ZADREN-401469 format. One record per residue (C-alpha): x, y, z. Coordinates in nm, 2 decimals, padded with zeros to 4 digits. Layout:
+--------+--------+--------+
:      u :      v :      w :
+--------+--------+--------+
:      X :      Y :      Z :
...
+--------+--------+--------+
***
This chain:
+--------+--------+--------+
:      u :      v :      w :
+--------+--------+--------+
:  02.12 : -05.52 : -01.83 :
:  01.84 : -05.40 : -01.60 :
:  02.09 : -05.18 : -01.41 :
:  02.20 : -05.01 : -01.73 :
:  01.84 : -04.94 : -01.83 :
:  01.76 : -04.79 : -01.49 :
:  02.07 : -04.57 : -01.51 :
:  01.97 : -04.44 : -01.85 :
:  01.62 : -04.38 : -01.75 :
:  01.74 : -04.20 : -01.44 :
:  01.97 : -03.97 : -01.63 :
:  01.70 : -03.89 : -01.88 :
:  01.45 : -03.82 : -01.60 :
:  01.70 : -03.58 : -01.44 :
:  01.73 : -03.39 : -01.77 :
:  01.36 : -03.38 : -01.81 :
:  01.32 : -03.25 : -01.45 :
:  01.58 : -02.98 : -01.53 :
:  01.39 : -02.87 : -01.84 :
:  01.06 : -02.86 : -01.65 :
:  01.23 : -02.66 : -01.37 :
:  01.36 : -02.41 : -01.63 :
:  01.01 : -02.36 : -01.77 :
:  00.88 : -02.31 : -01.41 :
:  01.15 : -02.04 : -01.35 :
:  01.06 : -01.87 : -01.68 :
:  00.69 : -01.86 : -01.58 :
:  00.76 : -01.73 : -01.23 :
:  00.99 : -01.46 : -01.37 :
:  00.74 : -01.33 : -01.61 :
:  00.46 : -01.35 : -01.35 :
:  00.66 : -01.16 : -01.08 :
:  00.84 : -00.91 : -01.30 :
:  00.62 : -00.83 : -01.59 :
:  00.75 : -00.47 : -01.63 :
:  01.12 : -00.53 : -01.59 :
:  01.35 : -00.37 : -01.84 :
:  01.37 : -00.53 : -02.18 :
:  01.74 : -00.59 : -02.16 :
:  01.69 : -00.78 : -01.83 :
:  01.42 : -00.99 : -01.99 :
:  01.64 : -01.06 : -02.29 :
:  01.93 : -01.16 : -02.08 :
:  01.71 : -01.39 : -01.87 :
:  01.54 : -01.55 : -02.18 :
:  01.88 : -01.61 : -02.34 :
:  02.01 : -01.78 : -02.03 :
:  01.71 : -02.01 : -02.01 :
:  01.73 : -02.09 : -02.38 :
:  02.10 : -02.17 : -02.36 :
:  02.05 : -02.39 : -02.06 :
:  01.78 : -02.58 : -02.24 :
:  02.00 : -02.62 : -02.55 :
:  02.28 : -02.76 : -02.34 :
:  02.04 : -03.01 : -02.18 :
:  01.91 : -03.11 : -02.52 :
:  02.26 : -03.16 : -02.65 :
:  02.33 : -03.39 : -02.36 :
:  02.02 : -03.59 : -02.42 :
:  02.10 : -03.63 : -02.79 :
:  02.46 : -03.74 : -02.71 :
:  02.33 : -04.00 : -02.47 :
:  02.10 : -04.14 : -02.74 :
:  02.38 : -04.15 : -03.00 :
:  02.61 : -04.32 : -02.75 :
:  02.34 : -04.57 : -02.67 :
:  02.28 : -04.65 : -03.03 :
:  02.65 : -04.69 : -03.10 :
:  02.69 : -04.93 : -02.80 :
:  02.39 : -05.13 : -02.92 :
:  02.54 : -05.15 : -03.27 :
:  02.87 : -05.27 : -03.14 :
:  03.05 : -04.94 : -03.18 :
:  02.99 : -04.92 : -03.55 :
:  02.92 : -04.58 : -03.71 :
:  02.55 : -04.48 : -03.74 :
+--------+--------+--------+
***
C-alpha cells in the first residue's frame, strides 16, 4: 500500500513541477522579449496554456482512476 501511495505522490509531484516550470518559462519569455511581435506572444501563450491544460487533464484522470479503484471499480 505504501508503494502505491509513493508512486501516486511521485507522479503528482512530477506534474506539479511541470506546471511550475511552464510558469517559469512564461515569466522568462516576457522578461527577455517584452517587445516581440504580438503573434509570437499569442502563439507562445497558447502553447503554454495548452500544455497546462493537458497536465491538468492528466491530474484529474489520475484522481478519477484512484477514486474508482478505492470504490472497487464502481461508477462515481
